[in-house]
C-alpha positions in Angstrom: -41.2 -15.5 -4.8 -40.7 -15.6 -8.5 -38.8 -17.8 -10.9 -36.2 -16.0 -13.0 -38.5 -16.1 -16.0 -41.3 -14.4 -14.0 -39.1 -11.8 -12.4 -37.3 -10.5 -15.5 -37.8 -9.9 -19.2 -37.1 -12.8 -21.5 -33.6 -11.6 -22.6 -32.4 -11.1 -19.0 -33.8 -14.4 -17.9 -32.0 -16.0 -20.9 -28.8 -14.4 -19.9 -29.2 -15.8 -16.4 -29.7 -19.3 -17.8 -26.6 -18.8 -20.0 -24.5 -17.8 -16.9 -25.5 -20.9 -15.1 -24.6 -23.0 -18.2 -21.2 -21.2 -18.4 -20.7 -22.2 -14.8 -21.8 -25.8 -15.6 -24.8 -25.5 -13.3 -27.6 -25.3 -15.9 -30.1 -27.3 -13.8 -29.7 -24.9 -10.9 -31.2 -21.9 -12.9 -34.7 -23.5 -12.8 -34.6 -23.6 -9.0 -33.5 -20.0 -8.3 -36.2 -17.8 -6.8 -36.3 -14.0 -6.8 -38.2 -11.5 -4.7 -38.3 -7.8 -4.6 -38.2 -5.9 -1.3 -39.3 -2.4 -0.5 -37.4 -2.5 2.8 -34.0 -2.6 1.1 -32.5 0.9 0.9 -28.8 0.4 1.9 -28.1 -2.5 -0.4 -29.3 -3.3 -3.9 -29.2 -7.1 -3.6 -28.9 -10.0 -1.2 -28.5 -13.7 -1.7 -29.3 -16.7 0.4 -27.3 -19.3 -1.6 -28.3 -22.3 0.5 -32.0 -21.4 -0.3 -31.2 -20.4 -3.9 -33.0 -17.1 -3.1 -32.1 -13.7 -4.5 -33.7 -10.6 -2.9 -33.4 -7.4 -4.8 -34.4 -3.8 -4.0 -37.7 -2.9 -5.7 -35.9 -0.1 -7.5 -33.9 -2.6 -9.5 -36.9 -3.1 -11.8 -36.6 0.4 -13.0 -32.8 0.3 -13.8 -31.4 0.0 -17.3 -31.1 -3.6 -18.5 -27.3 -3.4 -18.3 -27.4 -2.5 -14.6 -30.0 -5.1 -13.9 -27.8 -7.7 -15.5 -24.8 -6.6 -13.4 -26.7 -6.8 -10.2 -28.3 -10.1 -11.1 -25.0 -11.8 -12.2 -23.4 -10.6 -8.9 -26.1 -12.4 -6.8 -26.4 -15.5 -9.0 -22.6 -15.9 -8.8 -23.0 -16.3 -5.0 -25.4 -19.2 -5.6 -23.0 -20.8 -8.1 -20.0 -20.4 -5.8 -22.0 -22.1 -3.0 -23.0 -24.9 -5.3 -19.5 -25.5 -6.6 -17.4 -24.8 -3.6 -19.6 -25.3 -0.5 -20.5 -23.0 2.4 -17.1 -22.3 3.7 -15.9 -19.8 1.1 -15.7 -16.1 1.5 -18.7 -14.2 0.0 -16.5 -12.2 -2.4 -13.5 -14.5 -2.5 -11.6 -15.9 -5.4 -14.2 -18.5 -6.2 -16.9 -15.9 -6.6 -14.5 -13.6 -8.5 -13.7 -16.3 -11.0 -17.3 -17.0 -11.7 -17.9 -13.3 -12.3 -15.1 -13.1 -14.8 -16.3 -16.3 -16.5 -19.7 -14.6 -17.0 -17.9 -11.6 -18.5 -18.2 -9.1 -15.6 -15.8 -7.4 -13.3 -16.0 -8.8 -9.8 -17.0 -5.6 -8.1 -18.4 -5.6 -4.6 -19.6 -2.0 -4.5 -22.2 -0.7 -7.0 -20.8 2.5 -8.5 -23.8 4.0 -10.3 -25.0 6.9 -8.0 -28.2 7.4 -10.0 -29.2 3.8 -9.6 -28.5 3.9 -5.9 -30.6 7.0 -5.5 -33.4 5.3 -7.4 -33.3 2.3 -5.0 -33.4 4.6 -2.0 -36.3 6.6 -3.5 -38.4 3.5 -4.1 -37.7 2.0 -0.7 -40.2 2.3 2.2 -38.0 3.7 4.9 -38.6 2.4 8.4 -40.9 4.3 10.7 -39.5 5.7 13.9 -41.2 7.3 16.8 -40.0 10.4 18.7 -40.8 10.4 22.4 -40.5 14.0 23.6 -41.1 15.5 27.0 -43.4 18.6 26.7 -42.0 20.1 29.9 -38.2 19.9 29.4 -37.9 19.0 25.7 -35.9 15.8 26.3 -36.5 13.2 23.6 -35.7 9.7 22.6 -36.3 7.8 19.3 -37.5 4.2 19.1 -38.6 1.8 16.4 -42.0 1.5 18.0 -44.3 3.4 20.3 -43.3 3.1 23.9 -46.3 4.6 25.9 -44.9 3.4 29.2 -41.7 5.5 28.9 -41.4 8.6 31.1 -39.1 11.5 31.3 -36.7 10.5 34.1 -35.7 14.1 35.0 -39.3 15.4 35.2 -40.5 12.3 37.0 -37.8 12.7 39.7 -39.0 16.2 40.6 -42.6 15.1 40.9 -44.1 15.6 37.5 -45.9 12.8 35.7 -43.1 12.6 33.0 -45.5 11.6 30.2 -44.0 11.9 26.8 -45.6 13.0 23.5 -45.2 10.4 20.8 -44.9 11.5 17.2 -44.2 9.4 14.1 -41.1 10.4 12.1 -39.7 8.9 8.9 -36.1 7.7 9.4 
């Protein structure tokens, strides 16, 4: 896990410190940690405000600075809302929206830049899946891991061994 200064260029880290100062939480900026994940491909960012941890998709590093700022302020506003209002607020409720506006950003929940979303998906390591197919009848099932004990029920019932061929497929 990285501190804001380690995760981003100086100008973006300075903006993050300014946002916390705007929210009257300047000391919190030094305790925020950031990590980048290759496993994120459906969302761009995630926040665990009680841990002061922001997880971003690895593709965020390659976005334009303006988009990086928008993603980062969104996640940091979750931490600030938690610090100011406690754990019982809605994630994108009025408290969070007010913090986004105070930082000078529209409180958007969905990220609209299709090229940036494509970049995130392109850089992600998609989960591996395994196809279990019966060589006799062609029946198949997909699982997150290899299941060598599985058998084809239909073939097993008529006296065959029901063994399945297992092949790795990208999801």
